[in-house]
N, C-alpha and C positions, 0 to 999 in steps of 0.2 A: 846222467842218470835221472829219469824223472821220478815224481812222488810214486806214481804207482808201480813202477819196475822195482823201488826200492822197498815199497809195501810189500809186494809178492815176494822178494829174497827174504824180508823178515820173516814174513808167515811161516816160509818154507823152514828156515832156521830154528825157529821155535817149536815148530810142529812137535819132534820128539820129545820135548821136554813137558808138554802140557797134560796137566792131570785131568781139568775140566773141560771134556770135549765137546760137551753142550754149549758153553760160552765160545770154543773155538770155532762153532760151525759158521759162526756171522761175525768174524773179525770186523773192527773196526780201527780206526785212529785212537780212539777213547777207550780201547780194552784194556784193563788193568793187567801186567803180565804176573803179577804175585796173587792181587786180591782176585781177578777174575779169572786167570786162567789155572790157578793154582801152580803153579812154579815156585819152588823155593828157592831161597837167597843163594843157595851153593850152587843150583842149577843156573842162576841167571849170570853167575859169574862164567862159568861154561858158555853160555848164550852171548856174551860180551867177547869173549874169546873168538867164537866162531864168525860173529861180526867183524873183528879185526883180520881174520885169516880171509872170508869171502870178500872184504871189501878194498883190503890193503890198507888199512888204516890204523891208528892207535889210538886208543881210548884211556884218558886217564881218568883217576879214580873220580873228578869231580864230575865228569860226563857221564860216568858208569852210572853215578848215584842219583843223577837226573833222568835216567830212563826207568820211567814207571808205567808207560804206556806204549804201545805199538805205535802210536804217532811220535812219542817222544823218541824212541828208536830210530823211526824213519827220519824226523828231523835231524838227530845227531850224524846218522850217515850222511845225510845229502851237506850239510856243512862239512864235515871232514873230507869230503868227495869232490866238492866243488875246486874249481881250478882257482888257484890263486890270483888276483889280479896285481 
């Protein structure tokens, strides 16, 4: 999976939880999930669980805590879905 495909999936997963639709109209890697999009921390847990289901990954607490932007989410997903060497 490439960066663009992962980004598109992340955006579609987060969409139902977004409170600030204006900020979500032009999402970028730097868009902050809580501060810019208005997602509360309880919903962020739901989003992480949705990432696990969608991508077939396990997200530990440390990884989840580092997801602050859409780009952070994409990079975490790409790392966890990359084939092991």
